[in-house]
N, C-alpha and C positions, 0 to 999 in steps of 0.2 A: 108535266106535259108542257111542251113548248107553246108559247103564245103565237097568235097569228102574225104579229109584227116580226118575231124572230124567224118564223118560217119564210115570210116574205123577203126578209133581208138575206137569208141563206140562199134563196132561189136567185135573187139578183146577183149575189156573189158568184154562184155557180155559172150563170150566164156570162158574166164579165170575164171569168177565168177561161171559159171555153173559147172566147173570141180573142184572147190575149196571146200573141205570138211569142213574147219573151218579156216578162214584166220585171221591173226592178222590185226590191223588197216590198211585198204586199202588206199594206197597212192592216192592222187588226181593228175590229170594231171598237170605237172609243168607249162605248158603254160597258164593255167587258172590264176595262181598266178603271172604272169609276164606280165605286160602291161606298155607300155611307156606313158609318159605324163598324168599320172593319179593323181588326188588330193590325199593328204595323207589320208583323212578320208575315201575315197572310197577304197583305198588300204587296210587300216586297216579293213574295213568291210568285204572285200574279205577274208582276213586271218581269221577274226573272224568266218565267216561262215564255213571255212574249219576246224577250230579247234572245232567248235560246232558240226559239223556233224560227224567228225571222232574220236573225243576224249570225249568231255564233255557229249554227249548224253549217253555214256556208263558208266559214273561214278556212283559208288554205292551211293545211298542216305543215307545209314547207316554208312558205314566205310569211304567213300570217295575214296576207292581204285578203280583201273581200271581192268577189266577182261583181261585175256590173249587172249581169242578169242571172237569175236563178232558175229559169224555166227553159234553158237552152244549153248548148254545148259551148257557149261563149267562154273564152279563157282570158278575157281582158279584165284588168283591175285598174280603176282610176284612183289617183291619189286622194282627191277630194272626197269621193265616196267612202274610201277606206278610213279616212280620218274621222268622218262623222260616225261610222260604225264603231270605231274604237272609242270615241267619246261617249257613245251610249253605254257601252260595257263599263267604262271607267266611272261614269256618273252613278250607275247602279251599284258599283262596288263601294263607292263612298257612302251610299245610303245603308248598305249592309253593315258598315262599321258601327252603326248605332245599336245593333242587337248583339247579344252574347253568343248564342248558338246559331252560326250562319251556315252550318253544314258544309263548310269549305267553299262556299260560293264567292266570298270576298276574294280569296286567293285565285280562284278560277277567272273571275271577271277582270281582276287587276292584271293578271298575266296574259289574258287575251288581248288587252289593250297594249301591254308592253310588247307582245309578239308582233302586233300590227305596226306599232311605231318603229320597232327595230327592223321590220321588213321593209318599210319605206326608206329608212336610213340606209339599209343595205342596197336597195335599188339606186338610191341617189349616189352613194359613194362609189358605185361601179361607173358612174359618169362624172367622176371628179375632174377629168380633163375638160369636160364641157363647162364646168363652173369657172375654171380659169379662162377659157376662151370667152365666156359670156362677160366676165369682168372687163375684158379688153374691148369687146365688140358686142354690145347687148342687142343682138339681132335674133329673129325667130329661128334661124338655122343653127344657132349655137347655144341653145338653152337646154335646161334639164327636161327630160321627157315627163309627160304627165300620165301616160298609160303604159302599163307593164304586163307581162305575162303573169297570171295569178299563181302559177305553180313554180316557175323558175326565176321570175324577176327580170327576164330578158326584155329588150325593146320589142315593141309590137309594130308600131307604125313609124315610117320615116317622116322627115320634116315636110316632104312634099305631099304626103298623104294625110297628115293630121296637124292641127294647130296646137303645138305643145307649149307655146309661150303663155303661161298662166301664172303671173306673179302671185295672185291671191292664193293659189294652192300651196306654194312654198311658204308664204306668210302664215297660212293656217296651220301648217305643220310646225312651224316655230312656236306659234301661239299655244297650241295644245301640248307641245313638248314642255314648255315652261309650266303650264298648269298642272300637268301630271307629275312632274318632278317635285313641284311644291307640295303635292299631296302625299309625297313619300315614296313614289315609285322610282326605281333605279333603271334608267333607260340608256344613259351614256356610260360607257365602260372604260375608255382609255383616252390617251391624249390625241390620237389620230382622229377620233370622232369629235373631240372638242375643237380641233383645228378645222375640221370640215364644217361644223356648225358655224364657226366664226366666218368662214368663207361664204356660207349661205347668207349670213347677215350682210356681208359686203354687197352681195347681189341685190338683196331686198332694199337696201338703203337707197338705191337709185330708182326706185319705183316711180318717183314723181316725174321722171323724164324718159321712161321706157314704155312706149305704147305696147299693149299686149292684146290677146284675144278675149280676155275676160272670162267670167264664169261659164258662159254659154258656148265658148270655144268658137265663136263666129266673128269676133272683132266688130267691124262696122255693122250697123243694122241692115245695110244693103247687101250683106253677105257676098262680098266681092273679093274676099281674101286679104283685106287690108286691116292693119292694126290701129287701135285707138288708145288714148289715155283714159282709163276707166276709174271712176270714183271708187268703185267697189275694190279694185286692186290696190289703189293708193291707201284707202282706209284700212284694209287688212294689214298692209305693210306698216302703216303707222302704229296700229295696235300691237303688232308683233315686235316692233322695235322698242316700244315703251315697256313691254313685258320682259324682254330679254336683256335689256341694258343693265349691266352690273349683276347679272344673274349667274349663280354658280351651278353648272350642269351636273356636278356630283352631289348636289344637295347639301345636307349638313355635314357630309364627310369630305367635302371638297377643300381646295386650297386656292392660292392666288392664280395659278396657271389654268384653272378650270373655270374661270370667270369670263363671260362674254361682254365685249364692249361695243358701243354703238357711236357712230359719228353724230353728235348732237346737231350739227348744222344740217346734215342730211335729214334728220328727223324733223327739224323745224320746216324744211322745205316741203316735206311730205304733208305736214300739217297745214301749211299755207295753201298748198295745191289742192288738198281735199276741201278746204273751206271755200276756195274760189270756184271749184267745180260744182259742188252741191248747190241746189237740189238736183241738178242734172247728173246723169250717169256718164255721158261722154258727149262728143260733138254731134253724133247722129242719134243717140238715145236721149230722148227727153226725160224719161225716167225708166227705172228698171227694177224688177223684183230682186236682182242681185244686191241691191242696196240694203235690203232687210238684214242680212247677217252682218253688214257693215255698221249700221247705226244701232243695232240691238245685238242680241247674242249671235256669235261669240265675241265679236270685236269690240262693240261699244266705243267706236272710234270718234264719235262726235261729242265735243265738249259743250258746244253752244246749244242751249235748250231751244232757242228760237229756230235755229237751223235744223235741229233734229225734228221738231214739230212740222216745219215746212216740208222737209223731205218726206216724212212719213205720210203727211196729208196728201201729198202729190202722188205717192205710190198707191194709196188706197183709192183716191178719187179717179185715177186714170186706168188702173190695172185690175181692180176688183171686179169680179163677175159673179154669175150665179153659182158656179161650181168651184170657185177659188180665185187665184190671181193669175193673170197672164204674165209671161216672162217680161215682155216689153211690147210697146205699141207696134202693130203690124208685124207680129211674129208669125212667120209662115211655116214653122217647123211642124211636120207631119200633118199639114192641112191638105185638103183635096186639090188645091191649086198648085201645090209644090211638086215639081218634077223630081222624082226620086232618082232619075238617071243622071242628073246634073248636080255637081257639087255646089256651084255658085249660081246666083240669080243673074238674069239679064238686067241691064240698067233700067229698061222700061217697065219691068215687072213691078217694082216697088211703087210706081205711079198709078198702077191699076187699083181698083177697089176690090178688096177681098170680101 
């Protein structure tokens, strides 16, 4: 018989779902995943069921991408969201390697991650001309798109309708690509793909001097359509460059022409820029929750322990609330004061008290 606490939690969950117009992947109750004195295979099965229900069931059968929303007819897939979904499946597959009879789940999880990574690569390679243009002129109107159609991989928004310049998303793709290939997955198949990845590295190398819109796709805190140099983007670029330098994309079966090289001077400039920006996120952001994946998983981009502690302390001190962390100070996203009919804020609005 269910306890009173479980009944109360299920009632709150039902109410929250009834009010939700289109949620992102709904988190499971953490206590379900935490049981003491449980065999390893049962624990892995519990995690597998959670990943299957919340992530893999929504993977596109054609491109391998994951939709932004699961409770609506939205056909958009963001690169960053799909990467974290693929990372969850890949991480669980690594855990399943520790047991003998995995019932085929290691193969399923590994190839779900491969399908997503190759889907992102497919979307990127269809915009190879934009990579060449971005190398010559790193402007927001000549960058790779960060949102694609989940079924076809086509472009969804134009540059005027969406802020696509997000260097941290491309860097995250390169970082997970290296980690997955190191674990034994085969993601890159031919020389064309190797050459394209090398071109992506050329774009990421200049992160220290290319202002972008950051993780939250808004750029400046004042939400006026301007770009800024973000510590989170520079940090992820630094981590990706460190990981991919001298790396063989064919894994153990590769040769000299499948190795990726990085300009060491560009890497040093990214490192110096990151150290000079931290603990701030950008010129307008005093601090930001986007720095968490930069200083910790998955980037671990900060080498100085003192700078790491200073940045983390600032994030916790200024952004932690009763129900989690704010994205950044004076964030107006989906608040009652924000006008949904306007894309940008008026200059005087940021001076008002929310």
